[in-house]
MOPAC internal coordinates of N, CA, C and O (Angstrom, degrees):
PM7 1SCF
backbone

  N    0.0000 0     0.00 0     0.00 0    0    0    0
  C    1.4529 1     0.00 0     0.00 0    1    0    0
  C    1.5203 1   107.38 1     0.00 0    2    1    0
  O    1.2310 1   121.03 1   -47.19 1    3    2    1
  N    1.3211 1   115.63 1   132.81 1    3    2    1
  C    1.4638 1   121.84 1  -177.29 1    5    3    2
  C    1.5224 1   108.64 1  -131.49 1    6    5    3
  O    1.2310 1   120.31 1   -47.54 1    7    6    5
  N    1.3125 1   117.01 1   132.46 1    7    6    5
  C    1.4607 1   122.24 1   175.30 1    9    7    6
  C    1.5251 1   108.53 1   -92.22 1   10    9    7
  O    1.2310 1   120.45 1   -51.96 1   11   10    9
  N    1.3322 1   116.75 1   128.04 1   11   10    9
  C    1.4576 1   122.54 1  -178.03 1   13   11   10
  C    1.5166 1   109.97 1  -129.45 1   14   13   11
  O    1.2310 1   120.81 1   -24.96 1   15   14   13
  N    1.3188 1   116.07 1   155.04 1   15   14   13
  C    1.4520 1   121.94 1   172.25 1   17   15   14
  C    1.5283 1   107.09 1  -103.96 1   18   17   15
  O    1.2310 1   120.19 1   -65.89 1   19   18   17
  N    1.3316 1   117.24 1   114.11 1   19   18   17
  C    1.4588 1   122.82 1  -177.71 1   21   19   18
  C    1.5169 1   108.48 1  -123.06 1   22   21   19
  O    1.2310 1   120.47 1   -60.85 1   23   22   21
  N    1.3265 1   116.71 1   119.15 1   23   22   21
  C    1.4658 1   122.03 1  -178.34 1   25   23   22
  C    1.5230 1   111.76 1    51.04 1   26   25   23
  O    1.2310 1   120.99 1  -139.81 1   27   26   25
  N    1.3229 1   115.72 1    40.19 1   27   26   25
  C    1.4521 1   121.07 1   176.87 1   29   27   26
  C    1.5182 1   115.09 1    79.95 1   30   29   27
  O    1.2310 1   119.61 1  -176.76 1   31   30   29
  N    1.3184 1   118.35 1     3.24 1   31   30   29
  C    1.4641 1   121.52 1  -179.82 1   33   31   30
  C    1.5199 1   110.43 1  -116.29 1   34   33   31
  O    1.2310 1   121.17 1   -41.18 1   35   34   33
  N    1.3316 1   115.37 1   138.82 1   35   34   33
  C    1.4562 1   120.66 1   175.96 1   37   35   34
  C    1.5281 1   109.09 1   -69.83 1   38   37   35
  O    1.2310 1   120.67 1   -51.09 1   39   38   37
  N    1.3269 1   116.33 1   128.91 1   39   38   37
  C    1.4597 1   122.25 1  -176.19 1   41   39   38
  C    1.5245 1   109.18 1  -132.04 1   42   41   39
  O    1.2310 1   120.86 1   -34.81 1   43   42   41
  N    1.3115 1   115.95 1   145.19 1   43   42   41
  C    1.4549 1   121.27 1   176.27 1   45   43   42
  C    1.5210 1   108.91 1  -103.80 1   46   45   43
  O    1.2310 1   120.80 1   -52.91 1   47   46   45
  N    1.3206 1   116.08 1   127.09 1   47   46   45
  C    1.4604 1   121.84 1   176.13 1   49   47   46
  C    1.5225 1   107.55 1  -107.31 1   50   49   47
  O    1.2310 1   121.22 1   -57.34 1   51   50   49
  N    1.3202 1   115.26 1   122.66 1   51   50   49
  C    1.4537 1   120.71 1   177.50 1   53   51   50
  C    1.5174 1   107.43 1  -130.85 1   54   53   51
  O    1.2310 1   120.51 1   -57.63 1   55   54   53
  N    1.3206 1   116.62 1   122.37 1   55   54   53
  C    1.4607 1   121.72 1  -177.74 1   57   55   54
  C    1.5250 1   108.64 1  -110.58 1   58   57   55
  O    1.2310 1   121.53 1   -51.52 1   59   58   57
  N    1.3250 1   114.68 1   128.48 1   59   58   57
  C    1.4606 1   121.63 1   177.96 1   61   59   58
  C    1.5174 1   108.43 1  -112.94 1   62   61   59
  O    1.2310 1   120.49 1   -50.50 1   63   62   61
  N    1.3110 1   116.67 1   129.50 1   63   62   61
  C    1.4615 1   121.66 1   172.81 1   65   63   62
  C    1.5218 1   106.30 1  -100.63 1   66   65   63
  O    1.2310 1   120.83 1   -77.68 1   67   66   65
  N    1.3152 1   116.01 1   102.32 1   67   66   65
  C    1.4631 1   120.21 1  -173.54 1   69   67   66
  C    1.5184 1   113.39 1   -93.58 1   70   69   67
  O    1.2310 1   119.64 1   178.92 1   71   70   69
  N    1.2999 1   118.30 1    -1.08 1   71   70   69
  C    1.4695 1   123.48 1  -177.31 1   73   71   70
  C    1.5232 1   109.87 1    64.07 1   74   73   71
  O    1.2310 1   120.49 1   -41.53 1   75   74   73
  N    1.2926 1   116.67 1   138.47 1   75   74   73
  C    1.4547 1   120.57 1  -174.88 1   77   75   74
  C    1.5101 1   115.32 1   -90.34 1   78   77   75
  O    1.2310 1   120.36 1  -179.56 1   79   78   77
  N    1.3109 1   116.91 1     0.44 1   79   78   77
  C    1.4565 1   119.50 1  -176.69 1   81   79   78
  C    1.5246 1   110.96 1   -68.28 1   82   81   79
  O    1.2310 1   120.66 1   -33.34 1   83   82   81
  N    1.2994 1   116.33 1   146.66 1   83   82   81
  C    1.4659 1   123.29 1  -177.32 1   85   83   82
  C    1.5306 1   112.17 1   -53.78 1   86   85   83
  O    1.2310 1   120.12 1   141.24 1   87   86   85
  N    1.3052 1   117.37 1   -38.76 1   87   86   85
  C    1.4692 1   119.80 1  -176.46 1   89   87   86
  C    1.5248 1   113.16 1   -66.36 1   90   89   87
  O    1.2310 1   119.88 1   163.72 1   91   90   89
  N    1.3399 1   117.83 1   -16.28 1   91   90   89
  C    1.4623 1   121.30 1   178.85 1   93   91   90
  C    1.5288 1   112.82 1  -100.52 1   94   93   91
  O    1.2310 1   119.84 1  -179.20 1   95   94   93
  N    1.3091 1   117.91 1     0.80 1   95   94   93
  C    1.4643 1   121.40 1  -173.90 1   97   95   94
  C    1.5332 1   112.53 1   -58.01 1   98   97   95
  O    1.2310 1   119.54 1   136.08 1   99   98   97
  N    1.3187 1   118.49 1   -43.92 1   99   98   97
  C    1.4698 1   120.16 1  -177.87 1  101   99   98
  C    1.5228 1   111.57 1   -65.97 1  102  101   99
  O    1.2310 1   120.13 1   145.13 1  103  102  101
  N    1.3208 1   117.35 1   -34.87 1  103  102  101
  C    1.4629 1   120.78 1   176.87 1  105  103  102
  C    1.5215 1   109.90 1   -67.46 1  106  105  103
  O    1.2310 1   120.36 1   136.11 1  107  106  105
  N    1.3166 1   116.92 1   -43.89 1  107  106  105
  C    1.4656 1   121.63 1  -178.30 1  109  107  106
  C    1.5175 1   111.46 1   -61.56 1  110  109  107
  O    1.2310 1   119.95 1   143.79 1  111  110  109
  N    1.3160 1   117.71 1   -36.21 1  111  110  109
  C    1.4629 1   120.97 1  -177.81 1  113  111  110
  C    1.5210 1   111.81 1   -60.18 1  114  113  111
  O    1.2310 1   119.80 1   145.83 1  115  114  113
  N    1.3203 1   117.98 1   -34.17 1  115  114  113
  C    1.4626 1   119.81 1   179.12 1  117  115  114
  C    1.5282 1   111.36 1   -68.07 1  118  117  115
  O    1.2310 1   119.83 1   153.57 1  119  118  117
  N    1.3269 1   117.92 1   -26.43 1  119  118  117
  C    1.4579 1   120.69 1   179.74 1  121  119  118
  C    1.5236 1   112.18 1   -72.79 1  122  121  119
  O    1.2310 1   119.51 1   137.69 1  123  122  121
  N    1.3304 1   118.54 1   -42.31 1  123  122  121
  C    1.4593 1   117.34 1  -174.25 1  125  123  122
  C    1.5152 1   114.42 1   -89.55 1  126  125  123
  O    1.2310 1   119.42 1  -173.97 1  127  126  125
  N    1.3265 1   118.71 1     6.03 1  127  126  125
  C    1.4670 1   120.67 1   172.72 1  129  127  126
  C    1.5233 1   111.14 1   -62.67 1  130  129  127
  O    1.2310 1   120.58 1   140.87 1  131  130  129
  N    1.3256 1   116.50 1   -39.13 1  131  130  129
  C    1.4656 1   120.96 1  -176.93 1  133  131  130
  C    1.5271 1   112.49 1  -109.41 1  134  133  131
  O    1.2310 1   120.13 1  -169.63 1  135  134  133
  N    1.3105 1   117.36 1    10.37 1  135  134  133
  C    1.4669 1   120.97 1  -176.08 1  137  135  134
  C    1.5231 1   111.60 1   -71.00 1  138  137  135
  O    1.2310 1   121.19 1   -30.75 1  139  138  137
  N    1.3188 1   115.33 1   149.25 1  139  138  137
  C    1.4626 1   121.82 1   174.56 1  141  139  138
  C    1.5227 1   110.87 1   -99.84 1  142  141  139
  O    1.2310 1   120.47 1   177.68 1  143  142  141
  N    1.3097 1   116.71 1    -2.32 1  143  142  141
  C    1.4587 1   122.47 1   177.58 1  145  143  142
  C    1.5183 1   109.39 1  -171.16 1  146  145  143
  O    1.2310 1   120.71 1   -26.20 1  147  146  145
  N    1.3149 1   116.25 1   153.80 1  147  146  145
  C    1.4651 1   121.24 1  -179.44 1  149  147  146
  C    1.5266 1   108.38 1  -135.92 1  150  149  147
  O    1.2310 1   120.71 1   -48.11 1  151  150  149
  N    1.3144 1   116.26 1   131.89 1  151  150  149
  C    1.4583 1   122.96 1   175.13 1  153  151  150
  C    1.5219 1   107.49 1  -118.36 1  154  153  151
  O    1.2310 1   120.66 1   -61.78 1  155  154  153
  N    1.3198 1   116.35 1   118.22 1  155  154  153
  C    1.4598 1   121.89 1   178.05 1  157  155  154
  C    1.5224 1   108.77 1  -104.22 1  158  157  155
  O    1.2310 1   120.52 1   -52.99 1  159  158  157
  N    1.3166 1   116.61 1   127.01 1  159  158  157
  C    1.4599 1   121.90 1   176.50 1  161  159  158
  C    1.5164 1   108.74 1  -113.16 1  162  161  159
  O    1.2310 1   120.95 1   -39.43 1  163  162  161
  N    1.3172 1   115.79 1   140.57 1  163  162  161
  C    1.4594 1   119.72 1   174.88 1  165  163  162
  C    1.5147 1   109.08 1  -128.60 1  166  165  163
  O    1.2310 1   120.89 1   -24.61 1  167  166  165
  N    1.3188 1   115.90 1   155.39 1  167  166  165
  C    1.4592 1   123.42 1  -178.70 1  169  167  166
  C    1.5257 1   108.91 1   -80.42 1  170  169  167
  O    1.2310 1   120.48 1   -64.22 1  171  170  169
  N    1.3108 1   116.68 1   115.78 1  171  170  169
  C    1.4661 1   121.65 1  -176.43 1  173  171  170
  C    1.5324 1   111.93 1   -63.51 1  174  173  171
  O    1.2310 1   120.07 1   159.68 1  175  174  173
  N    1.3258 1   117.48 1   -20.32 1  175  174  173
  C    1.4662 1   120.37 1  -179.74 1  177  175  174
  C    1.5332 1   112.73 1   -91.34 1  178  177  175
  O    1.2310 1   120.35 1  -177.93 1  179  178  177
  N    1.3371 1   116.94 1     2.07 1  179  178  177
  C    1.4640 1   120.52 1  -176.30 1  181  179  178
  C    1.5261 1   110.84 1  -126.18 1  182  181  179
  O    1.2310 1   120.57 1   -66.74 1  183  182  181
  N    1.3264 1   116.52 1   113.26 1  183  182  181
  C    1.4611 1   120.16 1   179.18 1  185  183  182
  C    1.5248 1   111.01 1   -63.40 1  186  185  183
  O    1.2310 1   119.64 1   141.60 1  187  186  185
  N    1.3193 1   118.29 1   -38.40 1  187  186  185
  C    1.4681 1   120.09 1  -179.75 1  189  187  186
  C    1.5250 1   111.26 1   -65.01 1  190  189  187
  O    1.2310 1   120.22 1   145.68 1  191  190  189
  N    1.3255 1   117.18 1   -34.32 1  191  190  189
  C    1.4603 1   121.01 1   176.15 1  193  191  190
  C    1.5252 1   110.16 1   -63.28 1  194  193  191
  O    1.2310 1   120.58 1   135.00 1  195  194  193
  N    1.3205 1   116.49 1   -45.00 1  195  194  193
  C    1.4637 1   121.32 1   178.21 1  197  195  194
  C    1.5302 1   110.94 1   -62.84 1  198  197  195
  O    1.2310 1   120.29 1   134.18 1  199  198  197
  N    1.3246 1   117.05 1   -45.82 1  199  198  197
  C    1.4619 1   120.79 1  -177.39 1  201  199  198
  C    1.5247 1   112.86 1   -67.14 1  202  201  199
  O    1.2310 1   119.83 1   153.26 1  203  202  201
  N    1.3167 1   117.92 1   -26.74 1  203  202  201
  C    1.4657 1   120.23 1   179.92 1  205  203  202
  C    1.5250 1   112.84 1   -73.03 1  206  205  203
  O    1.2310 1   119.96 1   164.05 1  207  206  205
  N    1.3278 1   117.67 1   -15.95 1  207  206  205
  C    1.4693 1   121.19 1   179.48 1  209  207  206
  C    1.5266 1   111.07 1   -57.04 1  210  209  207
  O    1.2310 1   119.93 1   140.17 1  211  210  209
  N    1.3132 1   117.73 1   -39.83 1  211  210  209
  C    1.4731 1   121.04 1  -179.28 1  213  211  210
  C    1.5356 1   110.95 1   -57.82 1  214  213  211
  O    1.2310 1   120.24 1   136.33 1  215  214  213
  N    1.3370 1   117.14 1   -43.67 1  215  214  213
  C    1.4718 1   119.80 1   179.83 1  217  215  214
  C    1.5221 1   111.13 1   -67.38 1  218  217  215
  O    1.2310 1   120.48 1   142.17 1  219  218  217
  N    1.3304 1   116.69 1   -37.83 1  219  218  217
  C    1.4625 1   119.41 1   177.53 1  221  219  218
  C    1.5254 1   110.44 1   -62.41 1  222  221  219
  O    1.2310 1   120.09 1   138.23 1  223  222  221
  N    1.3081 1   117.43 1   -41.77 1  223  222  221
  C    1.4691 1   120.73 1   178.68 1  225  223  222
  C    1.5222 1   110.04 1   -61.79 1  226  225  223
  O    1.2310 1   120.02 1   136.94 1  227  226  225
  N    1.3147 1   117.56 1   -43.06 1  227  226  225
  C    1.4716 1   120.62 1   178.20 1  229  227  226
  C    1.5249 1   110.95 1   -62.40 1  230  229  227
  O    1.2310 1   119.95 1   137.38 1  231  230  229
  N    1.3186 1   117.69 1   -42.62 1  231  230  229
  C    1.4637 1   121.31 1   178.20 1  233  231  230
  C    1.5207 1   111.18 1   -61.51 1  234  233  231
  O    1.2310 1   120.53 1   138.95 1  235  234  233
  N    1.3153 1   116.60 1   -41.05 1  235  234  233
  C    1.4621 1   120.82 1   179.94 1  237  235  234
  C    1.5183 1   110.39 1   -65.85 1  238  237  235
  O    1.2310 1   120.33 1   139.96 1  239  238  237
  N    1.3120 1   116.97 1   -40.04 1  239  238  237
  C    1.4673 1   120.40 1   178.03 1  241  239  238
  C    1.5229 1   110.89 1   -60.98 1  242  241  239
  O    1.2310 1   120.29 1   138.35 1  243  242  241
  N    1.3236 1   117.05 1   -41.65 1  243  242  241
  C    1.4674 1   121.36 1  -177.96 1  245  243  242
  C    1.5266 1   110.91 1   -73.30 1  246  245  243
  O    1.2310 1   120.01 1   126.92 1  247  246  245
  N    1.3153 1   117.58 1   -53.08 1  247  246  245
  C    1.4584 1   121.81 1  -174.12 1  249  247  246
  C    1.5214 1   113.45 1   -78.06 1  250  249  247
  O    1.2310 1   120.52 1   142.02 1  251  250  249
  N    1.3106 1   116.62 1   -37.98 1  251  250  249
  C    1.4493 1   119.99 1  -173.83 1  253  251  250
  C    1.5106 1   114.11 1   -97.97 1  254  253  251
  O    1.2310 1   120.40 1  -179.74 1  255  254  253
  N    1.3059 1   116.84 1     0.26 1  255  254  253
  C    1.4682 1   122.39 1  -179.31 1  257  255  254
  C    1.5293 1   111.68 1    58.37 1  258  257  255
  O    1.2310 1   119.45 1  -165.60 1  259  258  257
  N    1.3035 1   118.66 1    14.40 1  259  258  257
  C    1.4726 1   129.36 1   174.83 1  261  259  258
  C    1.5260 1   114.37 1    41.23 1  262  261  259
  O    1.2310 1   119.98 1  -143.09 1  263  262  261
  N    1.3084 1   117.64 1    36.91 1  263  262  261
  C    1.4607 1   120.80 1   172.61 1  265  263  262
  C    1.5183 1   110.99 1   -79.36 1  266  265  263
  O    1.2310 1   120.83 1   158.97 1  267  266  265
  N    1.3056 1   116.01 1   -21.03 1  267  266  265
  C    1.4517 1   120.21 1  -175.58 1  269  267  266
  C    1.5274 1   111.62 1   -87.01 1  270  269  267
  O    1.2310 1   120.47 1   -24.55 1  271  270  269
  N    1.3314 1   116.70 1   155.45 1  271  270  269
  C    1.4693 1   119.47 1   172.29 1  273  271  270
  C    1.5285 1   109.65 1   -62.04 1  274  273  271
  O    1.2310 1   121.02 1   -31.44 1  275  274  273
  N    1.3242 1   115.65 1   148.56 1  275  274  273
  C    1.4590 1   121.77 1  -178.17 1  277  275  274
  C    1.5186 1   108.43 1  -131.94 1  278  277  275
  O    1.2310 1   120.55 1   -54.80 1  279  278  277
  N    1.3408 1   116.55 1   125.20 1  279  278  277
  C    1.4568 1   121.40 1   178.77 1  281  279  278
  C    1.5151 1   108.95 1  -124.07 1  282  281  279
  O    1.2310 1   120.72 1   -31.02 1  283  282  281
  N    1.3154 1   116.23 1   148.98 1  283  282  281
  C    1.4599 1   122.07 1   176.19 1  285  283  282
  C    1.5273 1   107.82 1  -132.58 1  286  285  283
  O    1.2310 1   120.10 1   -48.22 1  287  286  285
  N    1.3151 1   117.41 1   131.78 1  287  286  285
  C    1.4590 1   122.00 1  -178.21 1  289  287  286
  C    1.5188 1   110.22 1  -141.19 1  290  289  287
  O    1.2310 1   121.02 1   -27.46 1  291  290  289
  N    1.3182 1   115.65 1   152.54 1  291  290  289
  C    1.4625 1   121.84 1   175.09 1  293  291  290
  C    1.5208 1   109.37 1   -87.20 1  294  293  291
  O    1.2310 1   120.80 1   -33.84 1  295  294  293
  N    1.3028 1   116.07 1   146.16 1  295  294  293
  C    1.4567 1   121.83 1   176.18 1  297  295  294
  C    1.5231 1   108.25 1  -123.41 1  298  297  295
  O    1.2310 1   120.63 1   -44.45 1  299  298  297
  N    1.3213 1   116.41 1   135.55 1  299  298  297
  C    1.4629 1   120.70 1  -178.64 1  301  299  298
  C    1.5214 1   110.30 1  -128.54 1  302  301  299
  O    1.2310 1   120.28 1  -146.03 1  303  302  301
  N    1.2943 1   117.07 1    33.97 1  303  302  301
  C    1.4528 1   120.78 1  -178.08 1  305  303  302
  C    1.5143 1   110.72 1   -66.58 1  306  305  303
  O    1.2310 1   121.07 1   -43.95 1  307  306  305
  N    1.3067 1   115.55 1   136.05 1  307  306  305
  C    1.4479 1   120.76 1   176.25 1  309  307  306
  C    1.5213 1   115.31 1    84.98 1  310  309  307
  O    1.2310 1   119.86 1   176.86 1  311  310  309
  N    1.3209 1   117.87 1    -3.14 1  311  310  309
  C    1.4602 1   119.72 1   178.48 1  313  311  310
  C    1.5200 1   110.31 1   -90.91 1  314  313  311
  O    1.2310 1   119.95 1   -38.99 1  315  314  313
  N    1.3178 1   117.69 1   141.01 1  315  314  313
  C    1.4631 1   119.34 1   174.55 1  317  315  314
  C    1.5277 1   110.28 1   -63.61 1  318  317  315
  O    1.2310 1   120.07 1   -35.54 1  319  318  317
  N    1.3240 1   117.47 1   144.46 1  319  318  317
  C    1.4673 1   121.86 1  -176.07 1  321  319  318
  C    1.5252 1   112.05 1   -54.59 1  322  321  319
  O    1.2310 1   119.43 1   137.60 1  323  322  321
  N    1.3199 1   118.69 1   -42.40 1  323  322  321
  C    1.4624 1   122.05 1  -178.00 1  325  323  322
  C    1.5166 1   113.16 1   -60.48 1  326  325  323
  O    1.2310 1   119.68 1   153.24 1  327  326  325
  N    1.3019 1   118.21 1   -26.76 1  327  326  325
  C    1.4595 1   121.60 1  -179.06 1  329  327  326
  C    1.5253 1   111.94 1   -73.78 1  330  329  327
  O    1.2310 1   119.67 1   160.82 1  331  330  329
  N    1.3117 1   118.23 1   -19.18 1  331  330  329
  C    1.4606 1   122.37 1  -178.36 1  333  331  330
  C    1.5148 1   112.61 1   -84.38 1  334  333  331
  O    1.2310 1   119.86 1   164.34 1  335  334  333
  N    1.3058 1   117.88 1   -15.66 1  335  334  333
  C    1.4657 1   120.94 1  -175.91 1  337  335  334
  C    1.4874 1   112.87 1   -79.17 1  338  337  335
  O    1.2310 1   120.10 1   180.00 1  339  338  337

């Protein structure tokens, strides 16, 4: 938990890593019910990781009522640079 000053207002930033695996999906849904924003990361080296983003977005729309901002980004941590080209 981090306290930040954003546009002159005190804000609390709390980041949850809920893991993207199917077995954790029900746990993750409880986190984004009250979220003010959602960041989805997928593994750029895994097609199944990329394809699962669509289901996560649908879950967020249902559980979180999609009032919050939603971002999706690729992650390539741990991959050798040459593999990304």
